[in-house]
N, C-alpha and C positions, 0 to 999 in steps of 0.2 A: 404399243405399236407405233411405228414411226411414221413419218410423213408420207412416204411412198405407199406403205399399206394403206394408210387413210384414203389416198388419192385413188388406189385401184378399187377400194370398196365403194366409195363415192360413185366412181366411174360405173361400176356394175349396177348399182342401184338406179343411177340415172338412166342407164340403158333399158332398165325394165320400166321405168316410169315412161320414158320416150315410147317405147313399143305400145304401151297401153294406151297413151294418148292417141297415137296413129290408128289403132284399132277402133277407138272410140270415135274418131274422125270418120273412118269408113262406115261405121255403123250409122252415125248421125247423117251422113250423106245419103245413104240407102234409105233413110225414113223421109227424106225431104230437105229442104234448105236448112242448114245447120246454122246456129247463131255464131257470131263472129268469135266468141271466146272459145268455142270447141275448135273452130278452124285454126285459130292461131295458137292453141295450147301446146303443140309439139315444139314450138320454136324455143322456148325457154330451156327445156331439157336438152335440145339439140345444140343450143349455144353453149351451155355448160359442158356437154360432152365434147365439144371441139376443143375446149381449152384443157380439160383433164386428159383427153386423148393426145393432145399435142405434148402435153407434160410428160406422159407415159412413153411416147415415141421417142422423146429426146433424152430420156434417163440413161439408156445403155451409152450413148454418144457422150453425155456428160461425164460419166464414170470413167470412161477411157481418157477423156480429157484431163480430168482431174488426177488420174493416176500417172499421167505423163507418158503413157505408152503410145507409139505411134499406130495408127490404123493400118490394118493389112489390106493391100489392094489385090 
């Protein structure tokens, strides 16, 4: 498996973890005042999702740039 496939797989798993932490956050808020670690738990996966998402977003443009093809407008 190459680097791009690993990044996609990590991005998918991070999105699942992020979704679960947000759901846990809402459940905890419904039960009363949640502890700070529950409130801030979605931030780490969100931070990592940002970087993997930006990497995946730039991939097609980098491939065109490396191949020397001019982008179509």
